[in-house]
C-alpha positions in Angstrom: 110.8 29.3 94.2 112.3 28.8 90.8 115.3 26.6 90.0 118.0 29.3 90.5 116.4 30.4 93.8 116.3 26.8 95.1 119.9 26.3 94.2 120.9 29.5 95.9 118.9 28.7 99.0 120.6 25.2 99.1 124.0 26.8 98.8 123.3 29.2 101.6 122.2 26.4 103.9 125.3 24.4 103.1 127.5 27.4 103.7 125.8 27.9 107.1 126.5 24.3 108.0 130.2 24.8 107.0 130.4 27.9 109.1 129.2 26.1 112.2 131.2 22.9 111.6 133.8 24.0 114.1 131.2 24.3 116.8 130.0 20.7 116.1 133.7 19.6 116.3 134.1 21.4 119.6 131.0 19.7 121.0 132.2 16.3 119.8 135.5 16.9 121.5 133.8 17.9 124.7 134.9 21.6 124.5 131.4 23.0 124.8 128.5 21.8 126.8 125.2 20.3 125.7 123.5 23.6 126.7 125.9 25.7 124.6 125.6 23.4 121.6 121.8 22.9 121.7 120.8 26.1 119.8 123.5 25.4 117.2 122.3 21.8 116.8 118.8 23.0 116.2 120.0 25.5 113.6 122.0 22.8 111.8 119.0 20.4 111.9 116.9 23.2 110.4 119.3 23.9 107.6 119.5 20.2 106.8 115.8 19.9 106.8 115.6 22.9 104.4 118.2 21.4 102.1 116.2 18.2 101.9 112.9 20.1 101.2 114.5 22.2 98.5 116.3 19.3 96.9 113.0 17.5 96.6 111.6 20.5 94.7 114.6 20.7 92.3 113.6 18.2 89.6 110.2 19.9 88.9 111.8 23.3 89.1 114.5 22.3 86.7 111.9 21.1 84.2 110.1 24.4 84.5 113.3 26.3 84.1 114.4 24.3 81.0 111.0 24.6 79.5 111.1 28.3 79.9 114.5 28.5 78.3 113.5 26.4 75.3 110.3 28.5 74.9 112.4 31.7 74.9 114.6 30.2 72.2 111.6 29.1 70.1 112.5 25.4 70.3 109.7 22.8 70.7 111.7 19.8 71.8 113.4 19.5 75.1 
């Protein structure tokens, strides 16, 4: 994935977490059972894991992206 794709994927994962926050709150308040919350918990853990993986790739992707931009502009120094 390139830099923009990584940032987009991170944004999607974070949005998914926000969209399920209310379910986490319901669980914390005892309004839904462990069984009801388990699949949601697993999804949220997966999104967090993806965010961490993608964020680890960002520095190298950013360098590649910046290098490509400078090469397109004909500049030699980054």
